[in-house]
C-alpha positions as a Markdown table, in Angstrom:
| # | Residue | x | y | z |
|---|---|---|---|---|
| 1 | Met | 13.3 | -27.0 | -26.8 |
| 2 | Ala | 16.1 | -26.0 | -29.0 |
| 3 | Ala | 19.8 | -25.5 | -27.4 |
| 4 | Gly | 20.7 | -22.0 | -27.4 |
| 5 | Leu | 16.9 | -20.4 | -27.4 |
| 6 | Ser | 16.0 | -20.9 | -23.8 |
| 7 | Asp | 16.9 | -17.4 | -22.1 |
| 8 | Ser | 14.1 | -16.1 | -22.2 |
| 9 | Pro | 12.4 | -14.2 | -19.5 |
| 10 | Gln | 10.0 | -16.4 | -17.7 |
| 11 | Arg | 7.3 | -14.0 | -18.0 |
| 12 | Asn | 6.6 | -10.7 | -20.1 |
| 13 | Leu | 8.4 | -11.7 | -22.8 |
| 14 | Val | 8.0 | -8.9 | -25.4 |
| 15 | Pro | 9.7 | -8.1 | -28.6 |
| 16 | Gly | 11.6 | -5.2 | -28.7 |
| 17 | Lys | 10.7 | -4.1 | -32.2 |
| 18 | Tyr | 8.1 | -5.6 | -33.8 |
| 19 | Arg | 9.3 | -5.6 | -36.9 |
| 20 | Gly | 11.2 | -8.6 | -35.8 |
| 21 | Val | 8.0 | -10.2 | -35.2 |
| 22 | Ala | 6.7 | -11.7 | -39.2 |
| 23 | Val | 2.9 | -13.9 | -39.7 |
| 24 | Ala | 2.9 | -16.7 | -41.3 |
| 25 | His | -0.3 | -18.9 | -42.3 |
| 26 | Val | 0.7 | -22.4 | -42.3 |
| 27 | Asp | -1.7 | -26.0 | -43.2 |
| 28 | Ala | 1.0 | -27.9 | -40.6 |
| 29 | Met | -0.6 | -28.6 | -37.0 |
| 30 | Leu | 1.4 | -26.0 | -34.5 |
| 31 | Asp | 2.9 | -28.3 | -32.0 |
| 32 | Glu | 6.9 | -27.6 | -32.0 |
| 33 | Ala | 7.3 | -30.8 | -34.1 |
| 34 | Ser | 5.2 | -30.0 | -36.7 |
| 35 | Leu | 6.6 | -26.5 | -37.1 |
| 36 | Arg | 10.2 | -27.5 | -37.3 |
| 37 | Gly | 9.4 | -29.5 | -39.6 |
| 38 | His | 7.5 | -26.9 | -41.6 |
| 39 | Phe | 9.8 | -24.2 | -40.8 |
| 40 | Leu | 13.5 | -25.6 | -40.9 |
| 41 | Gly | 15.5 | -25.0 | -43.8 |
| 42 | Arg | 13.2 | -22.4 | -45.0 |
| 43 | Glu | 14.0 | -18.7 | -45.7 |
| 44 | Ala | 13.5 | -16.1 | -43.3 |
| 45 | Tyr | 14.2 | -12.5 | -43.8 |
| 46 | Arg | 16.8 | -10.9 | -42.3 |
| 47 | Arg | 14.9 | -9.3 | -38.9 |
| 48 | Thr | 12.3 | -12.1 | -38.6 |
| 49 | Arg | 13.0 | -13.3 | -34.8 |
| 50 | Phe | 9.8 | -14.6 | -34.0 |
| 51 | Ile | 7.0 | -15.5 | -36.2 |
| 52 | Val | 3.3 | -15.7 | -35.2 |
| 53 | Val | 2.1 | -18.7 | -37.0 |
| 54 | Arg | -1.5 | -19.1 | -37.9 |
| 55 | Asn | -4.0 | -22.1 | -39.2 |
| 56 | Gly | -7.0 | -21.1 | -39.0 |
| 57 | Asp | -8.3 | -19.4 | -36.4 |
| 58 | Asp | -5.5 | -21.1 | -34.2 |
| 59 | Thr | -2.5 | -19.2 | -33.2 |
| 60 | Ala | 1.2 | -20.5 | -32.1 |
| 61 | Ile | 4.4 | -18.1 | -31.6 |
| 62 | Ile | 7.7 | -19.6 | -32.6 |
| 63 | Arg | 11.6 | -17.8 | -32.2 |
| 64 | Val | 13.6 | -18.9 | -35.1 |
| 65 | Arg | 17.6 | -18.8 | -35.0 |
| 66 | Lys | 18.8 | -18.1 | -39.1 |
| 67 | Gln | 21.9 | -19.8 | -40.6 |
| 68 | Asp | 23.2 | -15.9 | -41.2 |
| 69 | Ala | 22.0 | -12.6 | -39.6 |
| 70 | Glu | 23.5 | -10.6 | -42.2 |
| 71 | Ser | 22.1 | -11.5 | -45.0 |
| 72 | Leu | 19.0 | -9.8 | -46.9 |
| 73 | Phe | 17.4 | -13.6 | -46.4 |
| 74 | Ala | 19.0 | -16.6 | -44.3 |
| 75 | Thr | 18.0 | -19.8 | -43.9 |
| 76 | Ile | 15.9 | -20.8 | -40.6 |
| 77 | Thr | 18.1 | -23.5 | -38.3 |
| 78 | Asp | 16.5 | -24.2 | -35.1 |
| 79 | Val | 12.9 | -23.2 | -34.2 |
| 80 | Glu | 11.6 | -22.6 | -30.3 |
| 81 | Leu | 8.0 | -23.0 | -29.4 |
| 82 | Leu | 7.3 | -19.8 | -26.9 |
| 83 | Ala | 3.2 | -20.1 | -27.4 |
| 84 | Ala | 1.0 | -23.3 | -28.3 |
| 85 | Ala | -2.2 | -23.1 | -30.4 |
| 86 | Glu | -4.3 | -24.1 | -27.0 |
| 87 | Asp | -2.3 | -21.7 | -25.0 |
| 88 | Cys | -2.3 | -18.6 | -26.9 |
| 89 | Ala | -5.1 | -16.2 | -28.6 |
| 90 | Tyr | -5.1 | -13.9 | -31.4 |
| 91 | Leu | -6.6 | -10.4 | -30.3 |
| 92 | His | -7.5 | -7.6 | -32.9 |
| 93 | Cys | -7.2 | -4.5 | -30.9 |
| 94 | Pro | -7.3 | -1.2 | -32.7 |
| 95 | Asp | -6.0 | 1.4 | -30.5 |
| 96 | Val | -3.5 | -0.8 | -28.8 |
| 97 | Asp | 0.0 | 0.8 | -29.6 |
| 98 | Thr | 2.0 | -3.0 | -30.1 |
| 99 | Gly | 5.5 | -1.3 | -29.2 |
| 100 | Val | 4.7 | -0.8 | -25.7 |
| 101 | Pro | 4.7 | -3.7 | -23.1 |
| 102 | Ser | 2.3 | -2.2 | -20.5 |
| 103 | Ala | 0.0 | -1.9 | -23.7 |
| 104 | Leu | 0.1 | -5.6 | -24.9 |
| 105 | Ala | -0.1 | -7.0 | -20.8 |
| 106 | Ala | -3.5 | -4.8 | -20.1 |
| 107 | Ala | -4.8 | -5.8 | -23.7 |
| 108 | Ala | -4.1 | -9.9 | -22.6 |
| 109 | Ile | -4.8 | -9.7 | -19.4 |
| 110 | Ser | -8.3 | -8.0 | -20.2 |
| 111 | Arg | -9.7 | -9.4 | -22.9 |
| 112 | Val | -8.1 | -13.3 | -22.4 |
| 113 | Pro | -7.0 | -13.4 | -18.7 |
| 114 | Gly | -5.1 | -17.0 | -17.3 |
| 115 | Asn | -3.9 | -17.2 | -21.1 |
| 116 | Arg | -0.1 | -17.8 | -21.4 |
| 117 | Ala | 0.3 | -15.8 | -24.4 |
| 118 | Ala | -1.9 | -12.9 | -26.5 |
| 119 | Val | -0.8 | -12.1 | -30.3 |
| 120 | Val | -2.0 | -8.5 | -30.6 |
| 121 | Gln | -3.0 | -6.8 | -34.1 |
| 122 | Gly | -2.9 | -3.4 | -32.7 |
| 123 | Arg | -2.7 | 0.3 | -34.1 |
| 124 | Tyr | -1.5 | 0.7 | -37.9 |
| 125 | Glu | -2.4 | -2.9 | -38.0 |
| 126 | His | 0.5 | -4.1 | -36.7 |
| 127 | Val | 1.0 | -7.1 | -34.9 |
| 128 | Asn | 3.3 | -7.9 | -31.3 |
| 129 | Phe | 2.5 | -10.4 | -28.9 |
| 130 | Ile | 3.5 | -11.1 | -24.8 |
| 131 | Val | 4.2 | -14.7 | -23.2 |
| 132 | Ala | 3.2 | -14.9 | -19.6 |
| 133 | Pro | 1.9 | -11.7 | -19.0 |
| 134 | Ala | 2.7 | -10.5 | -15.5 |
| 135 | Pro | 2.9 | -6.6 | -15.0 |
| 136 | Ile | 4.4 | -5.2 | -11.8 |
| 137 | Arg | 1.6 | -3.9 | -9.9 |
| 138 | Val | 2.3 | -0.3 | -8.8 |
| 139 | Met | 0.1 | 1.7 | -6.3 |
| 140 | Val | 0.1 | 5.1 | -6.5 |
| 141 | Arg | -0.8 | 7.5 | -3.9 |
| 142 | Glu | -2.2 | 11.0 | -4.7 |
| 143 | Val | -5.1 | 13.2 | -3.2 |
| 144 | Ala | -7.9 | 14.6 | -5.3 |
| 145 | Pro | -9.3 | 16.6 | -6.7 |
| 146 | Pro | -8.0 | 17.7 | -9.2 |
| 147 | Gln | -9.8 | 14.8 | -11.3 |
| 148 | Pro | -8.1 | 12.8 | -13.1 |
| 149 | Pro | -5.9 | 12.6 | -9.7 |
| 150 | Lys | -2.6 | 14.3 | -11.7 |
| 151 | Leu | 0.3 | 11.8 | -10.4 |
| 152 | Leu | -1.9 | 9.0 | -11.6 |
| 153 | Asp | -3.0 | 10.6 | -15.0 |
| 154 | Gln | 0.5 | 11.7 | -15.6 |
| 155 | Ala | 1.7 | 7.9 | -14.6 |
| 156 | Gln | -0.4 | 6.2 | -17.2 |
| 157 | Arg | 0.3 | 8.7 | -19.6 |
| 158 | Val | 3.7 | 7.5 | -19.7 |
| 159 | Leu | 3.2 | 3.8 | -19.7 |
| 160 | Asp | 0.9 | 4.6 | -22.5 |
| 161 | Val | 3.7 | 5.3 | -25.1 |
| 162 | Val | 6.7 | 3.9 | -22.7 |
| 163 | Glu | 8.4 | 0.7 | -24.5 |
| 164 | Asn | 11.3 | 0.1 | -22.8 |
| 165 | Leu | 9.8 | -0.7 | -19.7 |
| 166 | Pro | 8.6 | -3.9 | -18.3 |
| 167 | Pro | 4.9 | -4.1 | -18.5 |
| 168 | Met | 3.2 | -2.3 | -15.6 |
| 169 | Glu | -0.6 | -1.6 | -14.1 |
| 170 | Leu | -1.1 | 1.1 | -11.7 |
| 171 | Val | -3.1 | 0.7 | -8.6 |
| 172 | Ala | -5.0 | 3.9 | -7.6 |
| 173 | Asp | -4.6 | 5.0 | -4.0 |
| 174 | Val | -6.4 | 7.9 | -3.4 |
| 175 | Ile | -8.0 | 10.6 | -1.4 |
| 176 | Arg | -10.2 | 13.0 | -1.4 |
| 177 | Leu | -9.2 | 16.2 | 0.2 |
| 178 | Ala | -12.9 | 16.6 | 1.3 |
| 179 | Asp | -13.0 | 13.4 | 2.9 |
| 180 | Leu | -9.6 | 14.0 | 5.1 |
| 181 | Ala | -11.3 | 17.5 | 6.1 |
| 182 | Ala | -14.1 | 16.2 | 7.0 |
| 183 | Arg | -12.4 | 14.1 | 9.8 |
| 184 | Arg | -11.1 | 17.4 | 11.4 |
| 185 | Pro | -14.8 | 19.5 | 11.2 |
| 186 | Ser | -14.3 | 23.3 | 10.9 |
| 187 | Asp | -15.8 | 26.4 | 9.5 |
| 188 | Arg | -12.9 | 27.7 | 7.7 |
| 189 | Tyr | -10.3 | 25.8 | 6.0 |
| 190 | Leu | -7.3 | 26.8 | 4.6 |
| 191 | Val | -5.8 | 25.0 | 0.9 |
| 192 | Pro | -2.9 | 25.7 | -0.8 |
| 193 | Cys | -4.4 | 27.3 | -4.0 |
| 194 | Arg | -7.3 | 27.6 | -6.0 |
| 195 | Gly | -5.8 | 25.0 | -8.3 |
| 196 | Ser | -6.3 | 22.4 | -5.6 |
| 197 | Gly | -9.7 | 22.2 | -6.6 |
| 198 | Phe | -11.1 | 22.1 | -2.1 |
| 199 | Asp | -14.9 | 23.2 | -2.1 |
| 200 | Leu | -16.5 | 21.7 | 1.2 |
| 201 | Pro | -20.2 | 22.9 | 1.4 |
| 202 | Gly | -20.8 | 25.1 | 4.6 |
| 203 | Ala | -17.3 | 26.1 | 5.3 |
| 204 | Gln | -15.5 | 29.1 | 4.4 |
| 205 | Thr | -12.1 | 28.4 | 2.2 |
| 206 | Ser | -9.6 | 30.7 | 1.6 |
| 207 | Tyr | -6.3 | 29.9 | -0.3 |
| 208 | Leu | -2.4 | 30.5 | 1.0 |
| 209 | Asp | -1.0 | 31.5 | -1.7 |
| 210 | Glu | -3.4 | 34.8 | -1.7 |
| 211 | Arg | -1.8 | 35.8 | 1.6 |
| 212 | Pro | -5.4 | 36.3 | 3.1 |
| 213 | Pro | -5.5 | 38.0 | 6.8 |
| 214 | His | -4.9 | 35.6 | 9.2 |
| 215 | Gln | -8.3 | 33.4 | 10.7 |
| 216 | Pro | -8.3 | 30.2 | 13.2 |
| 217 | Trp | -8.6 | 28.5 | 10.5 |
| 218 | Thr | -7.7 | 24.6 | 9.7 |
| 219 | Leu | -5.0 | 24.3 | 7.0 |
| 220 | Val | -5.3 | 21.5 | 4.7 |
| 221 | Gly | -2.1 | 21.0 | 3.1 |
| 222 | Cys | 1.6 | 19.8 | 3.3 |
| 223 | Glu | 4.8 | 20.5 | 5.0 |
| 224 | Arg | 5.9 | 23.1 | 2.8 |
| 225 | Ser | 2.2 | 24.4 | 3.1 |
| 226 | Gln | 3.2 | 25.1 | 6.9 |
| 227 | Gln | 6.5 | 26.3 | 6.6 |
| 228 | Ile | 4.6 | 29.1 | 4.1 |
| 229 | His | 2.0 | 29.7 | 6.4 |
| 230 | Glu | 4.5 | 30.1 | 9.3 |
| 231 | Trp | 6.5 | 32.6 | 7.1 |
| 232 | Phe | 3.5 | 34.7 | 6.5 |
| 233 | Tyr | 2.0 | 34.7 | 9.8 |
| 234 | Gly | 4.9 | 34.0 | 12.7 |
| 235 | Lys | 3.3 | 30.5 | 13.6 |
| 236 | Arg | 2.1 | 27.3 | 12.3 |
| 237 | Ala | -1.5 | 26.7 | 11.6 |
| 238 | Asp | -3.9 | 23.8 | 12.8 |
| 239 | Gln | -3.6 | 20.8 | 10.2 |
| 240 | Ile | -4.9 | 18.5 | 8.2 |
| 241 | Asp | -1.7 | 17.0 | 6.7 |
| 242 | Ile | -2.3 | 15.6 | 2.8 |
| 243 | Cys | 1.2 | 14.4 | 2.4 |
| 244 | Pro | 0.8 | 11.1 | 0.3 |
| 245 | Arg | 4.5 | 9.7 | 1.4 |
| 246 | Ala | 3.1 | 10.0 | 5.5 |
| 247 | Arg | 1.0 | 7.4 | 4.8 |
| 248 | Pro | 2.1 | 3.7 | 5.6 |
| 249 | Ala | 4.1 | 1.7 | 4.4 |
| 250 | Ile | 3.4 | -0.8 | 2.1 |
| 251 | Ala | 5.4 | -4.0 | 0.9 |
| 252 | Gly | 5.4 | -3.5 | -2.6 |
| 253 | Pro | 6.1 | -1.0 | -6.0 |
| 254 | Leu | 4.8 | 2.8 | -4.5 |
| 255 | Leu | 4.7 | 6.0 | -6.6 |
| 256 | Thr | 4.4 | 8.6 | -4.8 |
| 257 | Lys | 4.6 | 12.8 | -4.2 |
| 258 | Cys | 6.1 | 15.0 | -1.7 |
| 259 | Cys | 6.1 | 18.3 | -1.1 |
| 260 | Leu | 9.2 | 18.8 | 0.4 |
| 261 | Leu | 11.3 | 17.7 | -3.0 |
| 262 | Glu | 12.4 | 19.9 | -5.6 |
| 263 | Gln | 14.5 | 18.3 | -7.9 |
| 264 | Asp | 15.5 | 15.0 | -7.0 |
| 265 | Val | 13.6 | 11.6 | -7.7 |
| 266 | Val | 13.9 | 9.9 | -3.9 |
| 267 | Val | 14.3 | 5.3 | -4.6 |
| 268 | Glu | 13.6 | 4.2 | -1.2 |
| 269 | Ala | 13.5 | 0.6 | -0.6 |
| 270 | Gly | 12.0 | -0.1 | -3.7 |
| 271 | Gln | 9.6 | 2.9 | -3.4 |
| 272 | Ala | 9.8 | 6.3 | -6.0 |
| 273 | Ile | 8.9 | 9.8 | -4.4 |
| 274 | Val | 8.6 | 12.5 | -7.1 |
| 275 | Pro | 8.9 | 16.5 | -6.0 |
| 276 | Trp | 5.1 | 17.9 | -5.9 |
| 277 | Gly | 4.5 | 19.0 | -9.9 |
| 278 | Ala | 6.8 | 16.3 | -11.5 |
| 279 | Ser | 7.5 | 16.3 | -14.7 |
| 280 | Leu | 7.0 | 13.6 | -17.3 |
| 281 | Glu | 10.2 | 13.2 | -17.4 |
| 282 | Gln | 10.7 | 12.6 | -13.8 |
| 283 | Ile | 7.6 | 10.6 | -13.0 |
| 284 | Ser | 9.3 | 8.1 | -16.3 |
| 285 | Ala | 12.5 | 8.2 | -14.8 |
| 286 | Ala | 10.5 | 6.8 | -11.0 |
| 287 | Leu | 8.7 | 4.4 | -13.0 |
| 288 | Ala | 12.3 | 3.4 | -14.7 |
| 289 | Ala | 13.9 | 2.9 | -10.5 |
| 290 | Leu | 11.0 | 0.7 | -10.0 |
| 291 | Ala | 11.2 | -1.3 | -12.7 |
| 292 | Gln | 15.0 | -1.6 | -11.7 |
| 293 | Ala | 14.0 | -2.3 | -8.1 |
| 294 | Trp | 11.5 | -5.1 | -8.9 |
| 295 | Glu | 12.0 | -6.5 | -12.5 |
| 296 | Pro | 15.6 | -6.1 | -12.6 |
| 297 | Ala | 16.3 | -8.8 | -15.2 |
| 298 | Trp | 13.8 | -7.6 | -17.5 |
| 299 | Ala | 14.5 | -6.7 | -21.2 |
| 300 | Pro | 12.9 | -6.3 | -24.8 |
| 301 | Ala | 13.2 | -10.1 | -26.4 |
């Protein structure tokens, strides 16, 4: 391995700018010695830092150092083999945004599981790669309905576009409100609002935000709903607590929400809690906090 070029992360290596990735078709073998012999002394464009090298259906990835970083073209002075042909796959995935690390990792793991590296020719025909994909598995705790579960859907929408976070994979931990209610059978339920989508056949459902006349119901809601109930009716209700934050702790990365939060994103022991009704900006901040907690050394290559 060339001196000075061995400081890349051992996993989740993704170029930060795919315009720094060139593609070259060669007749040479794709082992490190042959690639060094082929590329050393040749010129490369000023932005080129990595080269995807192809010989027929075989693909390898190298990183190059140039004599001069400022000239439009400069002589290649060093070559590092990042992925050999036997460890690297070339994928054509027209729907994948190759600037998004999570999207690259998802394509690699779903299409060529076990491969050390994958080159992806994706949206707009742009080419990028990932070496040693190992996304952070983030459990997302939520309730449903709505469908799709809102926090899970929002977090995935963030990961579909964000370019400065390490690869992440969301793991759903979703409990249906109807399943919670079934554990405490009642002929009358009170839920926070019609937007909850709660509907249990054979039971009467009322909506707290409509301030209905008090009945001997069971509240399917969180602590904030209980506080509102006490404000409206002067007493607390029999309750099924739906708060995702209240579920048993886990050891790994967790994203969840809490009705008692209004503006702040709280990070506790490497886990992130956003307000109920969080914005995409707040969820993005929570995912960034999880990345910092669980993969602090990662940065785009």
